PDB file with one MODEL, atoms N, CA, C and O in Angstrom:
MODEL        1
ATOM      1  N   MET A   1       7.653 121.290  91.829  1.00  0.00           N
ATOM      2  CA  MET A   1       8.807 122.129  91.639  1.00  0.00           C
ATOM      3  C   MET A   1       8.326 123.495  91.156  1.00  0.00           C
ATOM      4  O   MET A   1       7.643 123.596  90.137  1.00  0.00           O
ATOM      5  N   ALA A   2       8.680 124.520  91.877  1.00  0.00           N
ATOM      6  CA  ALA A   2       8.207 125.873  91.592  1.00  0.00           C
ATOM      7  C   ALA A   2       8.641 126.350  90.212  1.00  0.00           C
ATOM      8  O   ALA A   2       7.906 127.099  89.568  1.00  0.00           O
ATOM      9  N   LEU A   3       9.813 125.940  89.743  1.00  0.00           N
ATOM     10  CA  LEU A   3      10.261 126.350  88.414  1.00  0.00           C
ATOM     11  C   LEU A   3       9.290 125.892  87.338  1.00  0.00           C
ATOM     12  O   LEU A   3       8.995 126.632  86.399  1.00  0.00           O
ATOM     13  N   LEU A   4       8.800 124.683  87.478  1.00  0.00           N
ATOM     14  CA  LEU A   4       7.882 124.171  86.470  1.00  0.00           C
ATOM     15  C   LEU A   4       6.523 124.846  86.549  1.00  0.00           C
ATOM     16  O   LEU A   4       5.850 125.004  85.530  1.00  0.00           O
ATOM     17  N   ASP A   5       6.111 125.244  87.742  1.00  0.00           N
ATOM     18  CA  ASP A   5       4.866 126.000  87.864  1.00  0.00           C
ATOM     19  C   ASP A   5       4.966 127.307  87.086  1.00  0.00           C
ATOM     20  O   ASP A   5       4.044 127.692  86.367  1.00  0.00           O
ATOM     21  N   GLU A   6       6.089 127.974  87.244  1.00  0.00           N
ATOM     22  CA  GLU A   6       6.278 129.243  86.537  1.00  0.00           C
ATOM     23  C   GLU A   6       6.407 129.007  85.030  1.00  0.00           C
ATOM     24  O   GLU A   6       5.864 129.771  84.232  1.00  0.00           O
ATOM     25  N   PHE A   7       7.114 127.966  84.649  1.00  0.00           N
ATOM     26  CA  PHE A   7       7.262 127.646  83.230  1.00  0.00           C
ATOM     27  C   PHE A   7       5.894 127.358  82.617  1.00  0.00           C
ATOM     28  O   PHE A   7       5.600 127.797  81.506  1.00  0.00           O
ATOM     29  N   ASN A   8       5.073 126.628  83.338  1.00  0.00           N
ATOM     30  CA  ASN A   8       3.730 126.345  82.855  1.00  0.00           C
ATOM     31  C   ASN A   8       2.909 127.629  82.720  1.00  0.00           C
ATOM     32  O   ASN A   8       2.101 127.759  81.800  1.00  0.00           O
ATOM     33  N   ALA A   9       3.112 128.562  83.623  1.00  0.00           N
ATOM     34  CA  ALA A   9       2.406 129.843  83.535  1.00  0.00           C
ATOM     35  C   ALA A   9       2.817 130.581  82.259  1.00  0.00           C
ATOM     36  O   ALA A   9       1.971 131.184  81.599  1.00  0.00           O
ATOM     37  N   TYR A  10       4.088 130.543  81.909  1.00  0.00           N
ATOM     38  CA  TYR A  10       4.533 131.153  80.649  1.00  0.00           C
ATOM     39  C   TYR A  10       3.879 130.454  79.455  1.00  0.00           C
ATOM     40  O   TYR A  10       3.435 131.108  78.511  1.00  0.00           O
ATOM     41  N   TYR A  11       3.825 129.130  79.505  1.00  0.00           N
ATOM     42  CA  TYR A  11       3.183 128.372  78.420  1.00  0.00           C
ATOM     43  C   TYR A  11       1.705 128.755  78.297  1.00  0.00           C
ATOM     44  O   TYR A  11       1.209 129.001  77.197  1.00  0.00           O
ATOM     45  N   GLN A  12       1.012 128.804  79.433  1.00  0.00           N
ATOM     46  CA  GLN A  12      -0.412 129.158  79.406  1.00  0.00           C
ATOM     47  C   GLN A  12      -0.624 130.578  78.887  1.00  0.00           C
ATOM     48  O   GLN A  12      -1.599 130.847  78.185  1.00  0.00           O
ATOM     49  N   GLY A  13       0.287 131.484  79.232  1.00  0.00           N
ATOM     50  CA  GLY A  13       0.206 132.848  78.720  1.00  0.00           C
ATOM     51  C   GLY A  13       0.345 132.898  77.208  1.00  0.00           C
ATOM     52  O   GLY A  13      -0.370 133.641  76.536  1.00  0.00           O
ATOM     53  N   ASN A  14       1.266 132.106  76.676  1.00  0.00           N
ATOM     54  CA  ASN A  14       1.414 132.014  75.221  1.00  0.00           C
ATOM     55  C   ASN A  14       0.174 131.446  74.567  1.00  0.00           C
ATOM     56  O   ASN A  14      -0.289 131.940  73.539  1.00  0.00           O
ATOM     57  N   LEU A  15      -0.351 130.413  75.171  1.00  0.00           N
ATOM     58  CA  LEU A  15      -1.551 129.779  74.633  1.00  0.00           C
ATOM     59  C   LEU A  15      -2.726 130.758  74.617  1.00  0.00           C
ATOM     60  O   LEU A  15      -3.476 130.819  73.643  1.00  0.00           O
ATOM     61  N   MET A  16      -2.879 131.514  75.688  1.00  0.00           N
ATOM     62  CA  MET A  16      -3.961 132.489  75.757  1.00  0.00           C
ATOM     63  C   MET A  16      -3.784 133.563  74.683  1.00  0.00           C
ATOM     64  O   MET A  16      -4.742 133.922  73.999  1.00  0.00           O
ATOM     65  N   SER A  17      -2.567 134.070  74.538  1.00  0.00           N
ATOM     66  CA  SER A  17      -2.315 135.087  73.513  1.00  0.00           C
ATOM     67  C   SER A  17      -2.630 134.553  72.123  1.00  0.00           C
ATOM     68  O   SER A  17      -3.238 135.243  71.305  1.00  0.00           O
ATOM     69  N   PHE A  18      -2.214 133.328  71.864  1.00  0.00           N
ATOM     70  CA  PHE A  18      -2.499 132.713  70.568  1.00  0.00           C
ATOM     71  C   PHE A  18      -4.007 132.585  70.343  1.00  0.00           C
ATOM     72  O   PHE A  18      -4.512 132.882  69.261  1.00  0.00           O
ATOM     73  N   ASN A  19      -4.707 132.144  71.372  1.00  0.00           N
ATOM     74  CA  ASN A  19      -6.153 131.945  71.252  1.00  0.00           C
ATOM     75  C   ASN A  19      -6.928 133.257  71.139  1.00  0.00           C
ATOM     76  O   ASN A  19      -8.081 133.263  70.708  1.00  0.00           O
ATOM     77  N   LEU A  20      -6.303 134.356  71.522  1.00  0.00           N
ATOM     78  CA  LEU A  20      -6.966 135.660  71.411  1.00  0.00           C
ATOM     79  C   LEU A  20      -6.852 136.268  70.016  1.00  0.00           C
ATOM     80  O   LEU A  20      -7.416 137.333  69.765  1.00  0.00           O
ATOM     81  N   PHE A  21      -6.139 135.620  69.115  1.00  0.00           N
ATOM     82  CA  PHE A  21      -5.967 136.193  67.784  1.00  0.00           C
ATOM     83  C   PHE A  21      -7.299 136.541  67.111  1.00  0.00           C
ATOM     84  O   PHE A  21      -7.395 137.615  66.517  1.00  0.00           O
ATOM     85  N   PRO A  22      -8.325 135.696  67.171  1.00  0.00           N
ATOM     86  CA  PRO A  22      -9.601 136.077  66.543  1.00  0.00           C
ATOM     87  C   PRO A  22     -10.179 137.385  67.103  1.00  0.00           C
ATOM     88  O   PRO A  22     -10.812 138.148  66.373  1.00  0.00           O
ATOM     89  N   VAL A  23      -9.963 137.634  68.367  1.00  0.00           N
ATOM     90  CA  VAL A  23     -10.438 138.891  68.961  1.00  0.00           C
ATOM     91  C   VAL A  23      -9.677 140.063  68.360  1.00  0.00           C
ATOM     92  O   VAL A  23     -10.273 141.077  67.997  1.00  0.00           O
ATOM     93  N   TYR A  24      -8.366 139.924  68.257  1.00  0.00           N
ATOM     94  CA  TYR A  24      -7.563 140.976  67.638  1.00  0.00           C
ATOM     95  C   TYR A  24      -7.977 141.181  66.180  1.00  0.00           C
ATOM     96  O   TYR A  24      -8.031 142.318  65.710  1.00  0.00           O
ATOM     97  N   GLN A  25      -8.266 140.102  65.463  1.00  0.00           N
ATOM     98  CA  GLN A  25      -8.718 140.206  64.077  1.00  0.00           C
ATOM     99  C   GLN A  25      -9.994 141.029  63.988  1.00  0.00           C
ATOM    100  O   GLN A  25     -10.128 141.901  63.129  1.00  0.00           O
ATOM    101  N   GLN A  26     -10.912 140.746  64.871  1.00  0.00           N
ATOM    102  CA  GLN A  26     -12.181 141.459  64.888  1.00  0.00           C
ATOM    103  C   GLN A  26     -11.961 142.946  65.175  1.00  0.00           C
ATOM    104  O   GLN A  26     -12.545 143.805  64.514  1.00  0.00           O
ATOM    105  N   LEU A  27     -11.124 143.240  66.155  1.00  0.00           N
ATOM    106  CA  LEU A  27     -10.841 144.634  66.498  1.00  0.00           C
ATOM    107  C   LEU A  27     -10.084 145.350  65.383  1.00  0.00           C
ATOM    108  O   LEU A  27     -10.257 146.552  65.181  1.00  0.00           O
ATOM    109  N   ALA A  28      -9.256 144.617  64.671  1.00  0.00           N
ATOM    110  CA  ALA A  28      -8.448 145.218  63.609  1.00  0.00           C
ATOM    111  C   ALA A  28      -9.285 145.609  62.399  1.00  0.00           C
ATOM    112  O   ALA A  28      -8.824 146.373  61.551  1.00  0.00           O
ATOM    113  N   ALA A  29     -10.487 145.102  62.308  1.00  0.00           N
ATOM    114  CA  ALA A  29     -11.356 145.488  61.200  1.00  0.00           C
ATOM    115  C   ALA A  29     -11.567 147.001  61.199  1.00  0.00           C
ATOM    116  O   ALA A  29     -11.671 147.616  60.137  1.00  0.00           O
ATOM    117  N   ASP A  30     -11.631 147.593  62.382  1.00  0.00           N
ATOM    118  CA  ASP A  30     -11.810 149.043  62.512  1.00  0.00           C
ATOM    119  C   ASP A  30     -10.497 149.787  62.667  1.00  0.00           C
ATOM    120  O   ASP A  30     -10.423 150.982  62.383  1.00  0.00           O
ATOM    121  N   ASN A  31      -9.451 149.087  63.118  1.00  0.00           N
ATOM    122  CA  ASN A  31      -8.176 149.746  63.389  1.00  0.00           C
ATOM    123  C   ASN A  31      -7.035 148.756  63.120  1.00  0.00           C
ATOM    124  O   ASN A  31      -6.694 147.961  63.996  1.00  0.00           O
ATOM    125  N   PRO A  32      -6.448 148.796  61.933  1.00  0.00           N
ATOM    126  CA  PRO A  32      -5.381 147.846  61.595  1.00  0.00           C
ATOM    127  C   PRO A  32      -4.170 147.916  62.529  1.00  0.00           C
ATOM    128  O   PRO A  32      -3.393 146.963  62.590  1.00  0.00           O
ATOM    129  N   ASN A  33      -3.997 149.005  63.245  1.00  0.00           N
ATOM    130  CA  ASN A  33      -2.877 149.115  64.185  1.00  0.00           C
ATOM    131  C   ASN A  33      -2.988 148.123  65.337  1.00  0.00           C
ATOM    132  O   ASN A  33      -2.022 147.884  66.061  1.00  0.00           O
ATOM    133  N   ILE A  34      -4.164 147.556  65.495  1.00  0.00           N
ATOM    134  CA  ILE A  34      -4.370 146.539  66.540  1.00  0.00           C
ATOM    135  C   ILE A  34      -3.440 145.349  66.302  1.00  0.00           C
ATOM    136  O   ILE A  34      -2.974 144.730  67.259  1.00  0.00           O
ATOM    137  N   TYR A  35      -3.167 145.028  65.047  1.00  0.00           N
ATOM    138  CA  TYR A  35      -2.253 143.918  64.753  1.00  0.00           C
ATOM    139  C   TYR A  35      -0.873 144.156  65.344  1.00  0.00           C
ATOM    140  O   TYR A  35      -0.219 143.220  65.805  1.00  0.00           O
ATOM    141  N   GLN A  36      -0.434 145.398  65.331  1.00  0.00           N
ATOM    142  CA  GLN A  36       0.871 145.722  65.916  1.00  0.00           C
ATOM    143  C   GLN A  36       0.894 145.371  67.399  1.00  0.00           C
ATOM    144  O   GLN A  36       1.879 144.830  67.903  1.00  0.00           O
ATOM    145  N   LYS A  37      -0.193 145.680  68.089  1.00  0.00           N
ATOM    146  CA  LYS A  37      -0.285 145.355  69.522  1.00  0.00           C
ATOM    147  C   LYS A  37      -0.223 143.836  69.719  1.00  0.00           C
ATOM    148  O   LYS A  37       0.452 143.349  70.626  1.00  0.00           O
ATOM    149  N   TYR A  38      -0.928 143.101  68.867  1.00  0.00           N
ATOM    150  CA  TYR A  38      -0.917 141.644  68.969  1.00  0.00           C
ATOM    151  C   TYR A  38       0.496 141.099  68.745  1.00  0.00           C
ATOM    152  O   TYR A  38       0.967 140.242  69.492  1.00  0.00           O
ATOM    153  N   ILE A  39       1.154 141.602  67.721  1.00  0.00           N
ATOM    154  CA  ILE A  39       2.507 141.128  67.420  1.00  0.00           C
ATOM    155  C   ILE A  39       3.454 141.446  68.575  1.00  0.00           C
ATOM    156  O   ILE A  39       4.289 140.617  68.936  1.00  0.00           O
ATOM    157  N   GLN A  40       3.331 142.623  69.150  1.00  0.00           N
ATOM    158  CA  GLN A  40       4.166 142.975  70.297  1.00  0.00           C
ATOM    159  C   GLN A  40       3.911 142.036  71.468  1.00  0.00           C
ATOM    160  O   GLN A  40       4.850 141.556  72.103  1.00  0.00           O
ATOM    161  N   ASN A  41       2.634 141.774  71.753  1.00  0.00           N
ATOM    162  CA  ASN A  41       2.303 140.880  72.867  1.00  0.00           C
ATOM    163  C   ASN A  41       2.827 139.468  72.620  1.00  0.00           C
ATOM    164  O   ASN A  41       3.414 138.860  73.515  1.00  0.00           O
ATOM    165  N   MET A  42       2.621 138.951  71.429  1.00  0.00           N
ATOM    166  CA  MET A  42       3.074 137.596  71.123  1.00  0.00           C
ATOM    167  C   MET A  42       4.593 137.507  71.168  1.00  0.00           C
ATOM    168  O   MET A  42       5.142 136.531  71.678  1.00  0.00           O
ATOM    169  N   SER A  43       5.269 138.511  70.643  1.00  0.00           N
ATOM    170  CA  SER A  43       6.741 138.496  70.659  1.00  0.00           C
ATOM    171  C   SER A  43       7.252 138.477  72.088  1.00  0.00           C
ATOM    172  O   SER A  43       8.173 137.730  72.417  1.00  0.00           O
ATOM    173  N   SER A  44       6.657 139.295  72.928  1.00  0.00           N
ATOM    174  CA  SER A  44       7.067 139.369  74.328  1.00  0.00           C
ATOM    175  C   SER A  44       6.789 138.055  75.046  1.00  0.00           C
ATOM    176  O   SER A  44       7.635 137.560  75.790  1.00  0.00           O
ATOM    177  N   ASP A  45       5.614 137.496  74.827  1.00  0.00           N
ATOM    178  CA  ASP A  45       5.251 136.233  75.484  1.00  0.00           C
ATOM    179  C   ASP A  45       6.153 135.089  75.040  1.00  0.00           C
ATOM    180  O   ASP A  45       6.626 134.305  75.863  1.00  0.00           O
ATOM    181  N   ARG A  46       6.388 134.999  73.734  1.00  0.00           N
ATOM    182  CA  ARG A  46       7.244 133.921  73.224  1.00  0.00           C
ATOM    183  C   ARG A  46       8.659 134.040  73.762  1.00  0.00           C
ATOM    184  O   ARG A  46       9.264 133.049  74.173  1.00  0.00           O
ATOM    185  N   LEU A  47       9.180 135.251  73.757  1.00  0.00           N
ATOM    186  CA  LEU A  47      10.541 135.462  74.252  1.00  0.00           C
ATOM    187  C   LEU A  47      10.649 135.060  75.723  1.00  0.00           C
ATOM    188  O   LEU A  47      11.605 134.388  76.112  1.00  0.00           O
ATOM    189  N   ALA A  48       9.690 135.459  76.529  1.00  0.00           N
ATOM    190  CA  ALA A  48       9.723 135.125  77.958  1.00  0.00           C
ATOM    191  C   ALA A  48       9.675 133.608  78.164  1.00  0.00           C
ATOM    192  O   ALA A  48      10.368 133.078  79.032  1.00  0.00           O
ATOM    193  N   PHE A  49       8.870 132.920  77.380  1.00  0.00           N
ATOM    194  CA  PHE A  49       8.763 131.462  77.481  1.00  0.00           C
ATOM    195  C   PHE A  49      10.116 130.808  77.230  1.00  0.00           C
ATOM    196  O   PHE A  49      10.561 129.974  78.018  1.00  0.00           O
ATOM    197  N   TYR A  50      10.768 131.185  76.138  1.00  0.00           N
ATOM    198  CA  TYR A  50      12.040 130.549  75.800  1.00  0.00           C
ATOM    199  C   TYR A  50      13.180 131.009  76.697  1.00  0.00           C
ATOM    200  O   TYR A  50      14.115 130.245  76.943  1.00  0.00           O
ATOM    201  N   GLU A  51      13.122 132.233  77.187  1.00  0.00           N
ATOM    202  CA  GLU A  51      14.121 132.667  78.167  1.00  0.00           C
ATOM    203  C   GLU A  51      14.024 131.825  79.429  1.00  0.00           C
ATOM    204  O   GLU A  51      15.039 131.410  79.990  1.00  0.00           O
ATOM    205  N   PHE A  52      12.805 131.577  79.869  1.00  0.00           N
ATOM    206  CA  PHE A  52      12.648 130.792  81.088  1.00  0.00           C
ATOM    207  C   PHE A  52      13.016 129.334  80.859  1.00  0.00           C
ATOM    208  O   PHE A  52      13.569 128.679  81.742  1.00  0.00           O
ATOM    209  N   LYS A  53      12.710 128.831  79.674  1.00  0.00           N
ATOM    210  CA  LYS A  53      13.132 127.463  79.345  1.00  0.00           C
ATOM    211  C   LYS A  53      14.655 127.360  79.409  1.00  0.00           C
ATOM    212  O   LYS A  53      15.189 126.393  79.953  1.00  0.00           O
ATOM    213  N   TYR A  54      15.347 128.340  78.862  1.00  0.00           N
ATOM    214  CA  TYR A  54      16.812 128.353  78.922  1.00  0.00           C
ATOM    215  C   TYR A  54      17.293 128.397  80.373  1.00  0.00           C
ATOM    216  O   TYR A  54      18.241 127.701  80.736  1.00  0.00           O
ATOM    217  N   PHE A  55      16.638 129.214  81.200  1.00  0.00           N
ATOM    218  CA  PHE A  55      17.013 129.309  82.605  1.00  0.00           C
ATOM    219  C   PHE A  55      16.894 127.942  83.294  1.00  0.00           C
ATOM    220  O   PHE A  55      17.785 127.542  84.042  1.00  0.00           O
ATOM    221  N   ILE A  56      15.802 127.239  83.041  1.00  0.00           N
ATOM    222  CA  ILE A  56      15.604 125.917  83.653  1.00  0.00           C
ATOM    223  C   ILE A  56      16.688 124.951  83.183  1.00  0.00           C
ATOM    224  O   ILE A  56      17.256 124.214  83.989  1.00  0.00           O
ATOM    225  N   LEU A  57      16.976 124.952  81.885  1.00  0.00           N
ATOM    226  CA  LEU A  57      18.004 124.047  81.369  1.00  0.00           C
ATOM    227  C   LEU A  57      19.383 124.386  81.924  1.00  0.00           C
ATOM    228  O   LEU A  57      20.172 123.487  82.214  1.00  0.00           O
ATOM    229  N   ALA A  58      19.678 125.671  82.075  1.00  0.00           N
ATOM    230  CA  ALA A  58      20.957 126.080  82.679  1.00  0.00           C
ATOM    231  C   ALA A  58      21.012 125.646  84.145  1.00  0.00           C
ATOM    232  O   ALA A  58      22.054 125.211  84.634  1.00  0.00           O
ATOM    233  N   TYR A  59      19.888 125.768  84.831  1.00  0.00           N
ATOM    234  CA  TYR A  59      19.798 125.331  86.222  1.00  0.00           C
ATOM    235  C   TYR A  59      20.094 123.830  86.317  1.00  0.00           C
ATOM    236  O   TYR A  59      20.859 123.391  87.176  1.00  0.00           O
ATOM    237  N   LEU A  60      19.484 123.060  85.430  1.00  0.00           N
ATOM    238  CA  LEU A  60      19.692 121.611  85.446  1.00  0.00           C
ATOM    239  C   LEU A  60      21.134 121.246  85.090  1.00  0.00           C
ATOM    240  O   LEU A  60      21.702 120.315  85.660  1.00  0.00           O
ATOM    241  N   ARG A  61      21.709 121.968  84.166  1.00  0.00           N
ATOM    242  CA  ARG A  61      23.107 121.707  83.796  1.00  0.00           C
ATOM    243  C   ARG A  61      24.034 121.937  84.989  1.00  0.00           C
ATOM    244  O   ARG A  61      24.943 121.148  85.249  1.00  0.00           O
ATOM    245  N   ARG A  62      23.789 123.020  85.700  1.00  0.00           N
ATOM    246  CA  ARG A  62      24.619 123.292  86.877  1.00  0.00           C
ATOM    247  C   ARG A  62      24.355 122.252  87.974  1.00  0.00           C
ATOM    248  O   ARG A  62      25.285 121.784  88.630  1.00  0.00           O
ATOM    249  N   ALA A  63      23.103 121.904  88.159  1.00  0.00           N
ATOM    250  CA  ALA A  63      22.778 120.895  89.174  1.00  0.00           C
ATOM    251  C   ALA A  63      23.459 119.564  88.851  1.00  0.00           C
ATOM    252  O   ALA A  63      23.924 118.861  89.748  1.00  0.00           O
ATOM    253  N   LYS A  64      23.513 119.230  87.574  1.00  0.00           N
ATOM    254  CA  LYS A  64      24.127 117.965  87.166  1.00  0.00           C
ATOM    255  C   LYS A  64      25.584 117.878  87.610  1.00  0.00           C
ATOM    256  O   LYS A  64      26.038 116.821  88.050  1.00  0.00           O
ATOM    257  N   THR A  65      26.317 118.983  87.496  1.00  0.00           N
ATOM    258  CA  THR A  65      27.739 118.948  87.832  1.00  0.00           C
ATOM    259  C   THR A  65      28.028 119.304  89.291  1.00  0.00           C
ATOM    260  O   THR A  65      28.952 118.756  89.892  1.00  0.00           O
ATOM    261  N   GLU A  66      27.243 120.218  89.859  1.00  0.00           N
ATOM    262  CA  GLU A  66      27.554 120.702  91.208  1.00  0.00           C
ATOM    263  C   GLU A  66      26.647 120.138  92.303  1.00  0.00           C
ATOM    264  O   GLU A  66      27.023 120.110  93.475  1.00  0.00           O
ATOM    265  N   TYR A  67      25.472 119.698  91.922  1.00  0.00           N
ATOM    266  CA  TYR A  67      24.512 119.175  92.899  1.00  0.00           C
ATOM    267  C   TYR A  67      23.867 117.907  92.323  1.00  0.00           C
ATOM    268  O   TYR A  67      22.669 117.892  92.037  1.00  0.00           O
ATOM    269  N   PRO A  68      24.656 116.856  92.156  1.00  0.00           N
ATOM    270  CA  PRO A  68      24.150 115.651  91.487  1.00  0.00           C
ATOM    271  C   PRO A  68      22.938 115.019  92.170  1.00  0.00           C
ATOM    272  O   PRO A  68      22.104 114.412  91.500  1.00  0.00           O
ATOM    273  N   ALA A  69      22.829 115.151  93.478  1.00  0.00           N
ATOM    274  CA  ALA A  69      21.671 114.563  94.176  1.00  0.00           C
ATOM    275  C   ALA A  69      20.385 115.289  93.768  1.00  0.00           C
ATOM    276  O   ALA A  69      19.348 114.655  93.570  1.00  0.00           O
ATOM    277  N   ILE A  70      20.455 116.607  93.646  1.00  0.00           N
ATOM    278  CA  ILE A  70      19.278 117.382  93.215  1.00  0.00           C
ATOM    279  C   ILE A  70      18.937 117.029  91.764  1.00  0.00           C
ATOM    280  O   ILE A  70      17.770 116.848  91.416  1.00  0.00           O
ATOM    281  N   TYR A  71      19.952 116.937  90.941  1.00  0.00           N
ATOM    282  CA  TYR A  71      19.746 116.587  89.542  1.00  0.00           C
ATOM    283  C   TYR A  71      19.115 115.199  89.414  1.00  0.00           C
ATOM    284  O   TYR A  71      18.171 115.008  88.647  1.00  0.00           O
ATOM    285  N   ARG A  72      19.634 114.251  90.158  1.00  0.00           N
ATOM    286  CA  ARG A  72      19.106 112.879  90.112  1.00  0.00           C
ATOM    287  C   ARG A  72      17.655 112.853  90.602  1.00  0.00           C
ATOM    288  O   ARG A  72      16.815 112.158  90.030  1.00  0.00           O
ATOM    289  N   ALA A  73      17.369 113.608  91.655  1.00  0.00           N
ATOM    290  CA  ALA A  73      15.993 113.669  92.171  1.00  0.00           C
ATOM    291  C   ALA A  73      15.050 114.246  91.118  1.00  0.00           C
ATOM    292  O   ALA A  73      13.910 113.803  90.983  1.00  0.00           O
ATOM    293  N   PHE A  74      15.537 115.233  90.380  1.00  0.00           N
ATOM    294  CA  PHE A  74      14.725 115.809  89.311  1.00  0.00           C
ATOM    295  C   PHE A  74      14.431 114.754  88.245  1.00  0.00           C
ATOM    296  O   PHE A  74      13.283 114.588  87.832  1.00  0.00           O
ATOM    297  N   LEU A  75      15.464 114.046  87.806  1.00  0.00           N
ATOM    298  CA  LEU A  75      15.268 113.031  86.772  1.00  0.00           C
ATOM    299  C   LEU A  75      14.399 111.871  87.247  1.00  0.00           C
ATOM    300  O   LEU A  75      13.653 111.289  86.460  1.00  0.00           O
ATOM    301  N   ASP A  76      14.492 111.541  88.511  1.00  0.00           N
ATOM    302  CA  ASP A  76      13.710 110.432  89.056  1.00  0.00           C
ATOM    303  C   ASP A  76      12.248 110.786  89.259  1.00  0.00           C
ATOM    304  O   ASP A  76      11.416 109.899  89.451  1.00  0.00           O
ATOM    305  N   ASN A  77      11.929 112.058  89.220  1.00  0.00           N
ATOM    306  CA  ASN A  77      10.552 112.504  89.391  1.00  0.00           C
ATOM    307  C   ASN A  77       9.876 112.517  88.022  1.00  0.00           C
ATOM    308  O   ASN A  77       9.931 113.512  87.300  1.00  0.00           O
ATOM    309  N   VAL A  78       9.246 111.410  87.679  1.00  0.00           N
ATOM    310  CA  VAL A  78       8.674 111.238  86.340  1.00  0.00           C
ATOM    311  C   VAL A  78       7.625 112.313  86.011  1.00  0.00           C
ATOM    312  O   VAL A  78       7.676 112.870  84.914  1.00  0.00           O
ATOM    313  N   PRO A  79       6.680 112.630  86.906  1.00  0.00           N
ATOM    314  CA  PRO A  79       5.711 113.688  86.559  1.00  0.00           C
ATOM    315  C   PRO A  79       6.384 115.034  86.261  1.00  0.00           C
ATOM    316  O   PRO A  79       5.935 115.778  85.389  1.00  0.00           O
ATOM    317  N   THR A  80       7.447 115.334  86.978  1.00  0.00           N
ATOM    318  CA  THR A  80       8.146 116.602  86.762  1.00  0.00           C
ATOM    319  C   THR A  80       8.828 116.608  85.388  1.00  0.00           C
ATOM    320  O   THR A  80       8.703 117.579  84.641  1.00  0.00           O
ATOM    321  N   THR A  81       9.532 115.551  85.060  1.00  0.00           N
ATOM    322  CA  THR A  81      10.218 115.509  83.768  1.00  0.00           C
ATOM    323  C   THR A  81       9.202 115.474  82.616  1.00  0.00           C
ATOM    324  O   THR A  81       9.442 116.069  81.566  1.00  0.00           O
ATOM    325  N   ARG A  82       8.097 114.799  82.802  1.00  0.00           N
ATOM    326  CA  ARG A  82       7.053 114.793  81.764  1.00  0.00           C
ATOM    327  C   ARG A  82       6.454 116.177  81.574  1.00  0.00           C
ATOM    328  O   ARG A  82       6.153 116.594  80.456  1.00  0.00           O
ATOM    329  N   SER A  83       6.289 116.867  82.664  1.00  0.00           N
ATOM    330  CA  SER A  83       5.731 118.221  82.590  1.00  0.00           C
ATOM    331  C   SER A  83       6.659 119.133  81.803  1.00  0.00           C
ATOM    332  O   SER A  83       6.199 119.923  80.978  1.00  0.00           O
ATOM    333  N   LEU A  84       7.947 119.035  82.046  1.00  0.00           N
ATOM    334  CA  LEU A  84       8.907 119.863  81.314  1.00  0.00           C
ATOM    335  C   LEU A  84       8.898 119.487  79.821  1.00  0.00           C
ATOM    336  O   LEU A  84       8.956 120.362  78.957  1.00  0.00           O
ATOM    337  N   GLN A  85       8.825 118.208  79.533  1.00  0.00           N
ATOM    338  CA  GLN A  85       8.815 117.758  78.142  1.00  0.00           C
ATOM    339  C   GLN A  85       7.526 118.191  77.440  1.00  0.00           C
ATOM    340  O   GLN A  85       7.554 118.531  76.258  1.00  0.00           O
ATOM    341  N   ALA A  86       6.413 118.182  78.144  1.00  0.00           N
ATOM    342  CA  ALA A  86       5.125 118.543  77.539  1.00  0.00           C
ATOM    343  C   ALA A  86       5.067 120.009  77.168  1.00  0.00           C
ATOM    344  O   ALA A  86       4.361 120.380  76.230  1.00  0.00           O
ATOM    345  N   ASN A  87       5.799 120.855  77.888  1.00  0.00           N
ATOM    346  CA  ASN A  87       5.763 122.284  77.628  1.00  0.00           C
ATOM    347  C   ASN A  87       6.879 122.747  76.716  1.00  0.00           C
ATOM    348  O   ASN A  87       7.192 123.937  76.674  1.00  0.00           O
ATOM    349  N   THR A  88       7.479 121.830  75.990  1.00  0.00           N
ATOM    350  CA  THR A  88       8.565 122.264  75.098  1.00  0.00           C
ATOM    351  C   THR A  88       8.200 122.021  73.664  1.00  0.00           C
ATOM    352  O   THR A  88       8.988 122.321  72.767  1.00  0.00           O
TER     353      THR A  88
ENDMDL
END
């Protein structure tokens, strides 16, 4: 499901930003303003992740009422539902 591929990309982006904190710490030794850049990047990444999570949940809510066959297929796809649960 393409939605989950994109959601996973948002998750991986957050993970990468988080893991880069030591690099920002090192750079901030010479320029404390570097922390501001890190905070901006993390805020943007986190917001995008949760916005997309909301979009997926809204999509599923609509599918449940208007497209029950699509919704049921989503729920019956165990790897897909596990993937969504793992990234939350």
